[in-house]
mmCIF file as Biopython writes it, N, C-alpha, C and O atoms, coordinates in Angstrom:
data_model
#
loop_
_atom_site.group_PDB
_atom_site.id
_atom_site.type_symbol
_atom_site.label_atom_id
_atom_site.label_alt_id
_atom_site.label_comp_id
_atom_site.label_asym_id
_atom_site.label_entity_id
_atom_site.label_seq_id
_atom_site.pdbx_PDB_ins_code
_atom_site.Cartn_x
_atom_site.Cartn_y
_atom_site.Cartn_z
_atom_site.occupancy
_atom_site.B_iso_or_equiv
_atom_site.auth_seq_id
_atom_site.auth_asym_id
_atom_site.pdbx_PDB_model_num
ATOM 1   N N  . UNK A ? 1  ? 15.882  5.984   21.314  1.0 0.0 1  A 1 
ATOM 2   C CA . UNK A ? 1  ? 15.438  5.541   19.984  1.0 0.0 1  A 1 
ATOM 3   C C  . UNK A ? 1  ? 14.874  4.179   20.069  1.0 0.0 1  A 1 
ATOM 4   O O  . UNK A ? 1  ? 15.392  3.346   20.813  1.0 0.0 1  A 1 
ATOM 5   N N  . UNK A ? 2  ? 13.810  3.900   19.326  1.0 0.0 2  A 1 
ATOM 6   C CA . UNK A ? 2  ? 13.179  2.591   19.333  1.0 0.0 2  A 1 
ATOM 7   C C  . UNK A ? 2  ? 13.899  1.675   18.330  1.0 0.0 2  A 1 
ATOM 8   O O  . UNK A ? 2  ? 14.123  2.045   17.178  1.0 0.0 2  A 1 
ATOM 9   N N  . UNK A ? 3  ? 14.243  0.502   18.789  1.0 0.0 3  A 1 
ATOM 10  C CA . UNK A ? 3  ? 14.838  -0.487  17.887  1.0 0.0 3  A 1 
ATOM 11  C C  . UNK A ? 3  ? 13.731  -1.407  17.416  1.0 0.0 3  A 1 
ATOM 12  O O  . UNK A ? 3  ? 12.663  -1.452  18.025  1.0 0.0 3  A 1 
ATOM 13  N N  . UNK A ? 4  ? 13.975  -2.155  16.320  1.0 0.0 4  A 1 
ATOM 14  C CA . UNK A ? 4  ? 12.933  -3.095  15.803  1.0 0.0 4  A 1 
ATOM 15  C C  . UNK A ? 4  ? 12.445  -4.071  16.845  1.0 0.0 4  A 1 
ATOM 16  O O  . UNK A ? 4  ? 11.286  -4.483  16.805  1.0 0.0 4  A 1 
ATOM 17  N N  . UNK A ? 5  ? 13.327  -4.465  17.808  1.0 0.0 5  A 1 
ATOM 18  C CA . UNK A ? 5  ? 12.919  -5.421  18.813  1.0 0.0 5  A 1 
ATOM 19  C C  . UNK A ? 5  ? 11.949  -4.852  19.809  1.0 0.0 5  A 1 
ATOM 20  O O  . UNK A ? 5  ? 11.172  -5.590  20.415  1.0 0.0 5  A 1 
ATOM 21  N N  . UNK A ? 6  ? 11.985  -3.505  19.995  1.0 0.0 6  A 1 
ATOM 22  C CA . UNK A ? 6  ? 11.096  -2.886  20.993  1.0 0.0 6  A 1 
ATOM 23  C C  . UNK A ? 6  ? 10.064  -1.964  20.339  1.0 0.0 6  A 1 
ATOM 24  O O  . UNK A ? 6  ? 9.395   -1.189  21.023  1.0 0.0 6  A 1 
ATOM 25  N N  . UNK A ? 7  ? 9.942   -2.050  19.041  1.0 0.0 7  A 1 
ATOM 26  C CA . UNK A ? 7  ? 8.966   -1.173  18.338  1.0 0.0 7  A 1 
ATOM 27  C C  . UNK A ? 7  ? 7.538   -1.515  18.750  1.0 0.0 7  A 1 
ATOM 28  O O  . UNK A ? 7  ? 7.243   -2.654  19.112  1.0 0.0 7  A 1 
ATOM 29  N N  . UNK A ? 8  ? 6.690   -0.561  18.694  1.0 0.0 8  A 1 
ATOM 30  C CA . UNK A ? 8  ? 5.283   -0.788  19.029  1.0 0.0 8  A 1 
ATOM 31  C C  . UNK A ? 8  ? 4.649   -1.674  17.976  1.0 0.0 8  A 1 
ATOM 32  O O  . UNK A ? 8  ? 5.131   -1.744  16.845  1.0 0.0 8  A 1 
ATOM 33  N N  . UNK A ? 9  ? 3.553   -2.362  18.345  1.0 0.0 9  A 1 
ATOM 34  C CA . UNK A ? 9  ? 2.833   -3.177  17.356  1.0 0.0 9  A 1 
ATOM 35  C C  . UNK A ? 9  ? 2.358   -2.374  16.142  1.0 0.0 9  A 1 
ATOM 36  O O  . UNK A ? 9  ? 2.323   -2.893  15.027  1.0 0.0 9  A 1 
ATOM 37  N N  . UNK A ? 10 ? 1.996   -1.119  16.360  1.0 0.0 10 A 1 
ATOM 38  C CA . UNK A ? 10 ? 1.572   -0.282  15.252  1.0 0.0 10 A 1 
ATOM 39  C C  . UNK A ? 10 ? 2.711   -0.017  14.310  1.0 0.0 10 A 1 
ATOM 40  O O  . UNK A ? 10 ? 2.528   -0.077  13.094  1.0 0.0 10 A 1 
ATOM 41  N N  . UNK A ? 11 ? 3.888   0.275   14.833  1.0 0.0 11 A 1 
ATOM 42  C CA . UNK A ? 11 ? 5.079   0.490   14.011  1.0 0.0 11 A 1 
ATOM 43  C C  . UNK A ? 11 ? 5.423   -0.759  13.214  1.0 0.0 11 A 1 
ATOM 44  O O  . UNK A ? 11 ? 5.763   -0.684  12.033  1.0 0.0 11 A 1 
ATOM 45  N N  . UNK A ? 12 ? 5.332   -1.890  13.863  1.0 0.0 12 A 1 
ATOM 46  C CA . UNK A ? 12 ? 5.625   -3.160  13.183  1.0 0.0 12 A 1 
ATOM 47  C C  . UNK A ? 12 ? 4.620   -3.378  12.054  1.0 0.0 12 A 1 
ATOM 48  O O  . UNK A ? 12 ? 4.993   -3.781  10.952  1.0 0.0 12 A 1 
ATOM 49  N N  . UNK A ? 13 ? 3.351   -3.113  12.334  1.0 0.0 13 A 1 
ATOM 50  C CA . UNK A ? 13 ? 2.333   -3.262  11.301  1.0 0.0 13 A 1 
ATOM 51  C C  . UNK A ? 13 ? 2.580   -2.335  10.112  1.0 0.0 13 A 1 
ATOM 52  O O  . UNK A ? 13 ? 2.476   -2.760  8.962   1.0 0.0 13 A 1 
ATOM 53  N N  . UNK A ? 14 ? 2.900   -1.095  10.379  1.0 0.0 14 A 1 
ATOM 54  C CA . UNK A ? 14 ? 3.122   -0.117  9.294   1.0 0.0 14 A 1 
ATOM 55  C C  . UNK A ? 14 ? 4.328   -0.477  8.453   1.0 0.0 14 A 1 
ATOM 56  O O  . UNK A ? 14 ? 4.309   -0.309  7.234   1.0 0.0 14 A 1 
ATOM 57  N N  . UNK A ? 15 ? 5.398   -0.982  9.105   1.0 0.0 15 A 1 
ATOM 58  C CA . UNK A ? 15 ? 6.571   -1.420  8.347   1.0 0.0 15 A 1 
ATOM 59  C C  . UNK A ? 15 ? 6.213   -2.614  7.456   1.0 0.0 15 A 1 
ATOM 60  O O  . UNK A ? 15 ? 6.597   -2.650  6.287   1.0 0.0 15 A 1 
ATOM 61  N N  . UNK A ? 16 ? 5.477   -3.595  8.005   1.0 0.0 16 A 1 
ATOM 62  C CA . UNK A ? 16 ? 5.104   -4.736  7.209   1.0 0.0 16 A 1 
ATOM 63  C C  . UNK A ? 16 ? 4.164   -4.339  6.073   1.0 0.0 16 A 1 
ATOM 64  O O  . UNK A ? 16 ? 4.309   -4.824  4.951   1.0 0.0 16 A 1 
ATOM 65  N N  . UNK A ? 17 ? 3.224   -3.478  6.350   1.0 0.0 17 A 1 
ATOM 66  C CA . UNK A ? 17 ? 2.295   -3.003  5.320   1.0 0.0 17 A 1 
ATOM 67  C C  . UNK A ? 17 ? 3.027   -2.300  4.180   1.0 0.0 17 A 1 
ATOM 68  O O  . UNK A ? 17 ? 2.706   -2.499  3.009   1.0 0.0 17 A 1 
ATOM 69  N N  . UNK A ? 18 ? 4.010   -1.480  4.533   1.0 0.0 18 A 1 
ATOM 70  C CA . UNK A ? 18 ? 4.814   -0.784  3.523   1.0 0.0 18 A 1 
ATOM 71  C C  . UNK A ? 18 ? 5.605   -1.822  2.703   1.0 0.0 18 A 1 
ATOM 72  O O  . UNK A ? 18 ? 5.661   -1.724  1.477   1.0 0.0 18 A 1 
ATOM 73  N N  . UNK A ? 19 ? 6.204   -2.792  3.360   1.0 0.0 19 A 1 
ATOM 74  C CA . UNK A ? 19 ? 6.950   -3.839  2.665   1.0 0.0 19 A 1 
ATOM 75  C C  . UNK A ? 19 ? 6.058   -4.581  1.682   1.0 0.0 19 A 1 
ATOM 76  O O  . UNK A ? 19 ? 6.443   -4.800  0.533   1.0 0.0 19 A 1 
ATOM 77  N N  . UNK A ? 20 ? 4.866   -4.967  2.130   1.0 0.0 20 A 1 
ATOM 78  C CA . UNK A ? 20 ? 3.950   -5.732  1.285   1.0 0.0 20 A 1 
ATOM 79  C C  . UNK A ? 20 ? 3.475   -4.916  0.092   1.0 0.0 20 A 1 
ATOM 80  O O  . UNK A ? 20 ? 3.378   -5.442  -1.016  1.0 0.0 20 A 1 
ATOM 81  N N  . UNK A ? 21 ? 3.184   -3.659  0.300   1.0 0.0 21 A 1 
ATOM 82  C CA . UNK A ? 21 ? 2.758   -2.769  -0.797  1.0 0.0 21 A 1 
ATOM 83  C C  . UNK A ? 21 ? 3.883   -2.629  -1.835  1.0 0.0 21 A 1 
ATOM 84  O O  . UNK A ? 21 ? 3.625   -2.688  -3.037  1.0 0.0 21 A 1 
ATOM 85  N N  . UNK A ? 22 ? 5.105   -2.447  -1.383  1.0 0.0 22 A 1 
ATOM 86  C CA . UNK A ? 22 ? 6.247   -2.346  -2.283  1.0 0.0 22 A 1 
ATOM 87  C C  . UNK A ? 22 ? 6.419   -3.630  -3.072  1.0 0.0 22 A 1 
ATOM 88  O O  . UNK A ? 22 ? 6.683   -3.585  -4.274  1.0 0.0 22 A 1 
ATOM 89  N N  . UNK A ? 23 ? 6.273   -4.791  -2.406  1.0 0.0 23 A 1 
ATOM 90  C CA . UNK A ? 23 ? 6.382   -6.059  -3.135  1.0 0.0 23 A 1 
ATOM 91  C C  . UNK A ? 23 ? 5.333   -6.153  -4.254  1.0 0.0 23 A 1 
ATOM 92  O O  . UNK A ? 23 ? 5.648   -6.566  -5.370  1.0 0.0 23 A 1 
ATOM 93  N N  . UNK A ? 24 ? 4.120   -5.778  -3.956  1.0 0.0 24 A 1 
ATOM 94  C CA . UNK A ? 24 ? 3.041   -5.857  -4.966  1.0 0.0 24 A 1 
ATOM 95  C C  . UNK A ? 24 ? 3.322   -4.857  -6.100  1.0 0.0 24 A 1 
ATOM 96  O O  . UNK A ? 24 ? 3.132   -5.184  -7.271  1.0 0.0 24 A 1 
ATOM 97  N N  . UNK A ? 25 ? 3.755   -3.690  -5.771  1.0 0.0 25 A 1 
ATOM 98  C CA . UNK A ? 25 ? 4.054   -2.691  -6.833  1.0 0.0 25 A 1 
ATOM 99  C C  . UNK A ? 25 ? 5.197   -3.158  -7.719  1.0 0.0 25 A 1 
ATOM 100 O O  . UNK A ? 25 ? 5.163   -2.962  -8.934  1.0 0.0 25 A 1 
ATOM 101 N N  . UNK A ? 26 ? 6.211   -3.777  -7.118  1.0 0.0 26 A 1 
ATOM 102 C CA . UNK A ? 26 ? 7.338   -4.288  -7.923  1.0 0.0 26 A 1 
ATOM 103 C C  . UNK A ? 26 ? 6.873   -5.393  -8.838  1.0 0.0 26 A 1 
ATOM 104 O O  . UNK A ? 26 ? 7.291   -5.450  -9.995  1.0 0.0 26 A 1 
ATOM 105 N N  . UNK A ? 27 ? 6.012   -6.278  -8.349  1.0 0.0 27 A 1 
ATOM 106 C CA . UNK A ? 27 ? 5.502   -7.366  -9.193  1.0 0.0 27 A 1 
ATOM 107 C C  . UNK A ? 27 ? 4.657   -6.792  -10.311 1.0 0.0 27 A 1 
ATOM 108 O O  . UNK A ? 27 ? 4.806   -7.186  -11.467 1.0 0.0 27 A 1 
ATOM 109 N N  . UNK A ? 28 ? 3.758   -5.853  -9.975  1.0 0.0 28 A 1 
ATOM 110 C CA . UNK A ? 28 ? 2.881   -5.273  -10.986 1.0 0.0 28 A 1 
ATOM 111 C C  . UNK A ? 28 ? 3.671   -4.482  -12.010 1.0 0.0 28 A 1 
ATOM 112 O O  . UNK A ? 28 ? 3.197   -4.326  -13.135 1.0 0.0 28 A 1 
ATOM 113 N N  . UNK A ? 29 ? 4.830   -3.983  -11.687 1.0 0.0 29 A 1 
ATOM 114 C CA . UNK A ? 29 ? 5.655   -3.262  -12.621 1.0 0.0 29 A 1 
ATOM 115 C C  . UNK A ? 29 ? 6.122   -4.153  -13.775 1.0 0.0 29 A 1 
ATOM 116 O O  . UNK A ? 29 ? 6.537   -3.652  -14.820 1.0 0.0 29 A 1 
ATOM 117 N N  . UNK A ? 30 ? 6.055   -5.447  -13.586 1.0 0.0 30 A 1 
ATOM 118 C CA . UNK A ? 30 ? 6.463   -6.408  -14.633 1.0 0.0 30 A 1 
ATOM 119 C C  . UNK A ? 30 ? 5.285   -6.761  -15.556 1.0 0.0 30 A 1 
ATOM 120 O O  . UNK A ? 30 ? 5.486   -7.410  -16.583 1.0 0.0 30 A 1 
ATOM 121 N N  . UNK A ? 31 ? 4.107   -6.358  -15.216 1.0 0.0 31 A 1 
ATOM 122 C CA . UNK A ? 31 ? 2.927   -6.738  -16.012 1.0 0.0 31 A 1 
ATOM 123 C C  . UNK A ? 31 ? 2.726   -5.809  -17.183 1.0 0.0 31 A 1 
ATOM 124 O O  . UNK A ? 31 ? 3.066   -4.628  -17.117 1.0 0.0 31 A 1 
ATOM 125 N N  . UNK A ? 32 ? 2.158   -6.356  -18.285 1.0 0.0 32 A 1 
ATOM 126 C CA . UNK A ? 32 ? 1.840   -5.477  -19.418 1.0 0.0 32 A 1 
ATOM 127 C C  . UNK A ? 32 ? 0.772   -4.444  -19.043 1.0 0.0 32 A 1 
ATOM 128 O O  . UNK A ? 32 ? -0.082  -4.690  -18.192 1.0 0.0 32 A 1 
ATOM 129 N N  . UNK A ? 33 ? 0.844   -3.293  -19.696 1.0 0.0 33 A 1 
ATOM 130 C CA . UNK A ? 33 ? -0.123  -2.216  -19.413 1.0 0.0 33 A 1 
ATOM 131 C C  . UNK A ? 33 ? -1.558  -2.671  -19.561 1.0 0.0 33 A 1 
ATOM 132 O O  . UNK A ? 33 ? -2.410  -2.287  -18.760 1.0 0.0 33 A 1 
ATOM 133 N N  . UNK A ? 34 ? -1.844  -3.477  -20.562 1.0 0.0 34 A 1 
ATOM 134 C CA . UNK A ? 34 ? -3.220  -3.978  -20.770 1.0 0.0 34 A 1 
ATOM 135 C C  . UNK A ? 34 ? -3.704  -4.770  -19.561 1.0 0.0 34 A 1 
ATOM 136 O O  . UNK A ? 34 ? -4.875  -4.687  -19.191 1.0 0.0 34 A 1 
ATOM 137 N N  . UNK A ? 35 ? -2.828  -5.519  -18.959 1.0 0.0 35 A 1 
ATOM 138 C CA . UNK A ? 35 ? -3.214  -6.341  -17.798 1.0 0.0 35 A 1 
ATOM 139 C C  . UNK A ? 35 ? -3.461  -5.416  -16.576 1.0 0.0 35 A 1 
ATOM 140 O O  . UNK A ? 35 ? -4.351  -5.684  -15.770 1.0 0.0 35 A 1 
ATOM 141 N N  . UNK A ? 36 ? -2.691  -4.362  -16.451 1.0 0.0 36 A 1 
ATOM 142 C CA . UNK A ? 36 ? -2.882  -3.432  -15.344 1.0 0.0 36 A 1 
ATOM 143 C C  . UNK A ? 36 ? -4.232  -2.706  -15.428 1.0 0.0 36 A 1 
ATOM 144 O O  . UNK A ? 36 ? -4.793  -2.305  -14.408 1.0 0.0 36 A 1 
ATOM 145 N N  . UNK A ? 37 ? -4.734  -2.548  -16.628 1.0 0.0 37 A 1 
ATOM 146 C CA . UNK A ? 37 ? -5.991  -1.863  -16.827 1.0 0.0 37 A 1 
ATOM 147 C C  . UNK A ? 37 ? -7.187  -2.787  -16.968 1.0 0.0 37 A 1 
ATOM 148 O O  . UNK A ? 37 ? -8.321  -2.316  -17.057 1.0 0.0 37 A 1 
ATOM 149 N N  . UNK A ? 38 ? -6.954  -4.100  -16.990 1.0 0.0 38 A 1 
ATOM 150 C CA . UNK A ? 38 ? -8.056  -5.069  -17.150 1.0 0.0 38 A 1 
ATOM 151 C C  . UNK A ? 38 ? -8.914  -5.121  -15.915 1.0 0.0 38 A 1 
ATOM 152 O O  . UNK A ? 38 ? -8.451  -4.872  -14.802 1.0 0.0 38 A 1 
ATOM 153 N N  . UNK A ? 39 ? -10.172 -5.448  -16.125 1.0 0.0 39 A 1 
ATOM 154 C CA . UNK A ? 39 ? -11.116 -5.590  -14.992 1.0 0.0 39 A 1 
ATOM 155 C C  . UNK A ? 39 ? -11.565 -7.027  -14.889 1.0 0.0 39 A 1 
ATOM 156 O O  . UNK A ? 39 ? -11.621 -7.747  -15.886 1.0 0.0 39 A 1 
ATOM 157 N N  . UNK A ? 40 ? -11.884 -7.439  -13.678 1.0 0.0 40 A 1 
ATOM 158 C CA . UNK A ? 40 ? -12.408 -8.789  -13.425 1.0 0.0 40 A 1 
ATOM 159 C C  . UNK A ? 40 ? -13.694 -8.676  -12.663 1.0 0.0 40 A 1 
ATOM 160 O O  . UNK A ? 40 ? -13.844 -7.821  -11.790 1.0 0.0 40 A 1 
ATOM 161 N N  . UNK A ? 41 ? -14.634 -9.552  -12.998 1.0 0.0 41 A 1 
ATOM 162 C CA . UNK A ? 41 ? -15.912 -9.560  -12.309 1.0 0.0 41 A 1 
ATOM 163 C C  . UNK A ? 41 ? -15.725 -9.784  -10.806 1.0 0.0 41 A 1 
ATOM 164 O O  . UNK A ? 41 ? -14.984 -10.679 -10.398 1.0 0.0 41 A 1 
ATOM 165 N N  . UNK A ? 42 ? -16.392 -8.978  -9.994  1.0 0.0 42 A 1 
ATOM 166 C CA . UNK A ? 42 ? -16.311 -9.157  -8.535  1.0 0.0 42 A 1 
ATOM 167 C C  . UNK A ? 42 ? -15.126 -8.468  -7.895  1.0 0.0 42 A 1 
ATOM 168 O O  . UNK A ? 42 ? -15.012 -8.472  -6.669  1.0 0.0 42 A 1 
ATOM 169 N N  . UNK A ? 43 ? -14.227 -7.867  -8.690  1.0 0.0 43 A 1 
ATOM 170 C CA . UNK A ? 43 ? -13.096 -7.161  -8.130  1.0 0.0 43 A 1 
ATOM 171 C C  . UNK A ? 43 ? -13.381 -5.671  -8.007  1.0 0.0 43 A 1 
ATOM 172 O O  . UNK A ? 43 ? -14.340 -5.175  -8.599  1.0 0.0 43 A 1 
ATOM 173 N N  . UNK A ? 44 ? -12.555 -4.946  -7.239  1.0 0.0 44 A 1 
ATOM 174 C CA . UNK A ? 44 ? -12.724 -3.525  -7.007  1.0 0.0 44 A 1 
ATOM 175 C C  . UNK A ? 44 ? -12.713 -2.746  -8.334  1.0 0.0 44 A 1 
ATOM 176 O O  . UNK A ? 44 ? -13.488 -1.810  -8.533  1.0 0.0 44 A 1 
ATOM 177 N N  . UNK A ? 45 ? -11.838 -3.152  -9.203  1.0 0.0 45 A 1 
ATOM 178 C CA . UNK A ? 45 ? -11.642 -2.495  -10.497 1.0 0.0 45 A 1 
ATOM 179 C C  . UNK A ? 45 ? -10.372 -3.070  -11.081 1.0 0.0 45 A 1 
ATOM 180 O O  . UNK A ? 45 ? -10.006 -4.207  -10.783 1.0 0.0 45 A 1 
ATOM 181 N N  . UNK A ? 46 ? -9.699  -2.294  -11.911 1.0 0.0 46 A 1 
ATOM 182 C CA . UNK A ? 46 ? -8.441  -2.783  -12.466 1.0 0.0 46 A 1 
ATOM 183 C C  . UNK A ? 46 ? -7.349  -2.781  -11.384 1.0 0.0 46 A 1 
ATOM 184 O O  . UNK A ? 46 ? -7.532  -2.240  -10.294 1.0 0.0 46 A 1 
ATOM 185 N N  . UNK A ? 47 ? -6.247  -3.382  -11.708 1.0 0.0 47 A 1 
ATOM 186 C CA . UNK A ? 47 ? -5.115  -3.382  -10.758 1.0 0.0 47 A 1 
ATOM 187 C C  . UNK A ? 47 ? -4.703  -1.950  -10.498 1.0 0.0 47 A 1 
ATOM 188 O O  . UNK A ? 47 ? -4.442  -1.567  -9.357  1.0 0.0 47 A 1 
ATOM 189 N N  . UNK A ? 48 ? -4.645  -1.162  -11.554 1.0 0.0 48 A 1 
ATOM 190 C CA . UNK A ? 48 ? -4.241  0.250   -11.429 1.0 0.0 48 A 1 
ATOM 191 C C  . UNK A ? 48 ? -5.225  1.015   -10.500 1.0 0.0 48 A 1 
ATOM 192 O O  . UNK A ? 48 ? -4.791  1.753   -9.616  1.0 0.0 48 A 1 
ATOM 193 N N  . UNK A ? 49 ? -6.495  0.840   -10.699 1.0 0.0 49 A 1 
ATOM 194 C CA . UNK A ? 49 ? -7.499  1.504   -9.873  1.0 0.0 49 A 1 
ATOM 195 C C  . UNK A ? 49 ? -7.455  1.026   -8.406  1.0 0.0 49 A 1 
ATOM 196 O O  . UNK A ? 49 ? -7.688  1.799   -7.477  1.0 0.0 49 A 1 
ATOM 197 N N  . UNK A ? 50 ? -7.159  -0.229  -8.237  1.0 0.0 50 A 1 
ATOM 198 C CA . UNK A ? 50 ? -7.056  -0.774  -6.886  1.0 0.0 50 A 1 
ATOM 199 C C  . UNK A ? 50 ? -5.870  -0.150  -6.145  1.0 0.0 50 A 1 
ATOM 200 O O  . UNK A ? 50 ? -5.981  0.201   -4.971  1.0 0.0 50 A 1 
ATOM 201 N N  . UNK A ? 51 ? -4.744  -0.013  -6.833  1.0 0.0 51 A 1 
ATOM 202 C CA . UNK A ? 51 ? -3.587  0.620   -6.188  1.0 0.0 51 A 1 
ATOM 203 C C  . UNK A ? 51 ? -3.798  2.069   -5.890  1.0 0.0 51 A 1 
ATOM 204 O O  . UNK A ? 51 ? -3.342  2.557   -4.856  1.0 0.0 51 A 1 
ATOM 205 N N  . UNK A ? 52 ? -4.479  2.783   -6.769  1.0 0.0 52 A 1 
ATOM 206 C CA . UNK A ? 52 ? -4.824  4.190   -6.502  1.0 0.0 52 A 1 
ATOM 207 C C  . UNK A ? 52 ? -5.668  4.274   -5.244  1.0 0.0 52 A 1 
ATOM 208 O O  . UNK A ? 52 ? -5.466  5.160   -4.414  1.0 0.0 52 A 1 
ATOM 209 N N  . UNK A ? 53 ? -6.602  3.363   -5.101  1.0 0.0 53 A 1 
ATOM 210 C CA . UNK A ? 53 ? -7.464  3.326   -3.912  1.0 0.0 53 A 1 
ATOM 211 C C  . UNK A ? 53 ? -6.645  3.025   -2.652  1.0 0.0 53 A 1 
ATOM 212 O O  . UNK A ? 53 ? -6.798  3.698   -1.632  1.0 0.0 53 A 1 
ATOM 213 N N  . UNK A ? 54 ? -5.780  2.015   -2.728  1.0 0.0 54 A 1 
ATOM 214 C CA . UNK A ? 54 ? -4.977  1.606   -1.568  1.0 0.0 54 A 1 
ATOM 215 C C  . UNK A ? 54 ? -4.063  2.734   -1.117  1.0 0.0 54 A 1 
ATOM 216 O O  . UNK A ? 54 ? -4.023  3.075   0.065   1.0 0.0 54 A 1 
ATOM 217 N N  . UNK A ? 55 ? -3.331  3.309   -2.057  1.0 0.0 55 A 1 
ATOM 218 C CA . UNK A ? 55 ? -2.380  4.385   -1.712  1.0 0.0 55 A 1 
ATOM 219 C C  . UNK A ? 55 ? -3.151  5.602   -1.157  1.0 0.0 55 A 1 
ATOM 220 O O  . UNK A ? 55 ? -2.698  6.225   -0.196  1.0 0.0 55 A 1 
ATOM 221 N N  . UNK A ? 56 ? -4.275  5.934   -1.733  1.0 0.0 56 A 1 
ATOM 222 C CA . UNK A ? 56 ? -5.077  7.056   -1.223  1.0 0.0 56 A 1 
ATOM 223 C C  . UNK A ? 56 ? -5.579  6.812   0.204   1.0 0.0 56 A 1 
ATOM 224 O O  . UNK A ? 56 ? -5.536  7.697   1.058   1.0 0.0 56 A 1 
ATOM 225 N N  . UNK A ? 57 ? -6.051  5.600   0.429   1.0 0.0 57 A 1 
ATOM 226 C CA . UNK A ? 57 ? -6.551  5.230   1.773   1.0 0.0 57 A 1 
ATOM 227 C C  . UNK A ? 57 ? -5.395  5.248   2.779   1.0 0.0 57 A 1 
ATOM 228 O O  . UNK A ? 57 ? -5.549  5.747   3.894   1.0 0.0 57 A 1 
ATOM 229 N N  . UNK A ? 58 ? -4.266  4.716   2.395   1.0 0.0 58 A 1 
ATOM 230 C CA . UNK A ? 58 ? -3.114  4.707   3.318   1.0 0.0 58 A 1 
ATOM 231 C C  . UNK A ? 58 ? -2.653  6.113   3.651   1.0 0.0 58 A 1 
ATOM 232 O O  . UNK A ? 58 ? -2.278  6.401   4.788   1.0 0.0 58 A 1 
ATOM 233 N N  . UNK A ? 59 ? -2.681  6.991   2.651   1.0 0.0 59 A 1 
ATOM 234 C CA . UNK A ? 59 ? -2.300  8.396   2.924   1.0 0.0 59 A 1 
ATOM 235 C C  . UNK A ? 59 ? -3.283  9.024   3.896   1.0 0.0 59 A 1 
ATOM 236 O O  . UNK A ? 59 ? -2.883  9.786   4.775   1.0 0.0 59 A 1 
ATOM 237 N N  . UNK A ? 60 ? -4.578  8.710   3.746   1.0 0.0 60 A 1 
ATOM 238 C CA . UNK A ? 60 ? -5.576  9.257   4.679   1.0 0.0 60 A 1 
ATOM 239 C C  . UNK A ? 60 ? -5.350  8.708   6.087   1.0 0.0 60 A 1 
ATOM 240 O O  . UNK A ? 60 ? -5.445  9.455   7.061   1.0 0.0 60 A 1 
ATOM 241 N N  . UNK A ? 61 ? -5.052  7.410   6.205   1.0 0.0 61 A 1 
ATOM 242 C CA . UNK A ? 61 ? -4.804  6.825   7.529   1.0 0.0 61 A 1 
ATOM 243 C C  . UNK A ? 61 ? -3.566  7.463   8.183   1.0 0.0 61 A 1 
ATOM 244 O O  . UNK A ? 61 ? -3.574  7.753   9.380   1.0 0.0 61 A 1 
ATOM 245 N N  . UNK A ? 62 ? -2.501  7.679   7.388   1.0 0.0 62 A 1 
ATOM 246 C CA . UNK A ? 62 ? -1.329  8.301   7.943   1.0 0.0 62 A 1 
ATOM 247 C C  . UNK A ? 62 ? -1.625  9.730   8.439   1.0 0.0 62 A 1 
ATOM 248 O O  . UNK A ? 62 ? -1.092  10.171  9.458   1.0 0.0 62 A 1 
ATOM 249 N N  . UNK A ? 63 ? -2.473  10.427  7.703   1.0 0.0 63 A 1 
ATOM 250 C CA . UNK A ? 63 ? -2.854  11.772  8.142   1.0 0.0 63 A 1 
ATOM 251 C C  . UNK A ? 63 ? -3.603  11.737  9.468   1.0 0.0 63 A 1 
ATOM 252 O O  . UNK A ? 63 ? -3.423  12.605  10.323  1.0 0.0 63 A 1 
ATOM 253 N N  . UNK A ? 64 ? -4.440  10.726  9.622   1.0 0.0 64 A 1 
ATOM 254 C CA . UNK A ? 64 ? -5.216  10.568  10.870  1.0 0.0 64 A 1 
ATOM 255 C C  . UNK A ? 64 ? -4.292  10.185  12.019  1.0 0.0 64 A 1 
ATOM 256 O O  . UNK A ? 64 ? -4.394  10.737  13.114  1.0 0.0 64 A 1 
ATOM 257 N N  . UNK A ? 65 ? -3.399  9.248   11.770  1.0 0.0 65 A 1 
ATOM 258 C CA . UNK A ? 65 ? -2.539  8.679   12.828  1.0 0.0 65 A 1 
ATOM 259 C C  . UNK A ? 65 ? -1.391  9.623   13.241  1.0 0.0 65 A 1 
ATOM 260 O O  . UNK A ? 65 ? -1.042  9.730   14.416  1.0 0.0 65 A 1 
ATOM 261 N N  . UNK A ? 66 ? -0.826  10.293  12.246  1.0 0.0 66 A 1 
ATOM 262 C CA . UNK A ? 66 ? 0.377   11.064  12.578  1.0 0.0 66 A 1 
ATOM 263 C C  . UNK A ? 66 ? 0.394   12.481  12.096  1.0 0.0 66 A 1 
ATOM 264 O O  . UNK A ? 66 ? 1.390   13.179  12.289  1.0 0.0 66 A 1 
ATOM 265 N N  . UNK A ? 67 ? -0.625  12.920  11.500  1.0 0.0 67 A 1 
ATOM 266 C CA . UNK A ? 67 ? -0.646  14.275  10.950  1.0 0.0 67 A 1 
ATOM 267 C C  . UNK A ? 67 ? 0.087   14.311  9.638   1.0 0.0 67 A 1 
ATOM 268 O O  . UNK A ? 67 ? 0.624   13.298  9.191   1.0 0.0 67 A 1 
ATOM 269 N N  . UNK A ? 68 ? 0.114   15.474  9.016   1.0 0.0 68 A 1 
ATOM 270 C CA . UNK A ? 68 ? 0.748   15.604  7.711   1.0 0.0 68 A 1 
ATOM 271 C C  . UNK A ? 68 ? 2.245   15.328  7.756   1.0 0.0 68 A 1 
ATOM 272 O O  . UNK A ? 68 ? 2.891   15.585  8.772   1.0 0.0 68 A 1 
ATOM 273 N N  . UNK A ? 69 ? 2.803   14.807  6.666   1.0 0.0 69 A 1 
ATOM 274 C CA . UNK A ? 69 ? 4.208   14.555  6.610   1.0 0.0 69 A 1 
ATOM 275 C C  . UNK A ? 69 ? 4.949   15.874  6.375   1.0 0.0 69 A 1 
ATOM 276 O O  . UNK A ? 69 ? 4.433   16.762  5.697   1.0 0.0 69 A 1 
ATOM 277 N N  . UNK A ? 70 ? 6.131   16.001  6.923   1.0 0.0 70 A 1 
ATOM 278 C CA . UNK A ? 70 ? 6.960   17.216  6.735   1.0 0.0 70 A 1 
ATOM 279 C C  . UNK A ? 70 ? 7.913   17.023  5.605   1.0 0.0 70 A 1 
ATOM 280 O O  . UNK A ? 70 ? 8.690   17.925  5.293   1.0 0.0 70 A 1 
#
């Protein structure tokens, strides 16, 4: 079994990426709905649309890297 001290760089990256995404989602959970749907010039879209994009892209990457989840 791989321990955190001997984990591959990819595993470490994926753990950190998951942690960071959860932190952002927890923070955004405190925002008013109007703010989640607001758009800013030069941004991808609203916060909500950005997270839909991020989660969809990460799901695609996981499918490429490890196949479908069981």
